[in-house]
N, C-alpha and C positions, 0 to 999 in steps of 0.2 A: 432678366425678364424675357420670356419666350415670345416670339412673334406669333401672329395668328396662324401663319402657315405651319409652324412647328407644332402648335397646339392641335391643329386639325389633323396633321399627320399622326400624332400620338393617339388622338381619339379614334381615327380609322384603324390604327394598328391594334388597339386594345378592344376593338369591336364594341364601342360605346353606342354605336348607331343601332336603333331598334330594327330588328329584322322580323319580317312576317313569316309565319309558319303555316303550313297547310294541314296541320293535324285536325283542326276543327272542321275543315271542309271534308276530310276523309270520314270522320265520325258521322257528320251530317249525311254524307252520301250513303254510307252503309246503313244508317238508320232509315233513310228514305227508301232504299231498296228493300230492306226487311219489312218495313211498314207496308209497302206496296204489295209484296207477296202475301202478307198476312191478310190484308183487307181484300185483295183480289180473290183469295181462296173462298171467302165468304160472300162474294158478289153473286147475285142471282139474276140481275137484270142490267140493262145498259146504264140506268141511273145509279145503280150500286157501283158499277165500274168507274163512272165519272167521280162519284163521291170517294172511292178508294184512292184514286189518283190525287184528288184534292187533299185528302187526309195524309197521303204519303208526303206531299210537299210541305204541309203545315204541321207535321207531327210534333215538333218541339213546342209549339204554342198550345196544341191540344193537350200535350202531356202536362205542361205547367198549369193550364187552366183546370184540368181534372185534379191535380195534386192540391192546388189551392182550394178547390171546392171540397175536397176530402178533409182538409184541415179547417174548414169553415172560416176562411179568411176573406 
């Protein structure tokens, strides 16, 4: 029977511990930059610029909302 210390060493060795990745953060960041450029190109007033920045930050929620609205869910 293995001791707790031996089991932990084996677990650390085989990479059983969950690791966080930043892939999602990169995709979100690129999406936010692209969305900001898109909406800022169409902005005609200061209010439009503010709304473009808000839309750039919340683009995933807006995307999901419009997709569900399109599917009538």
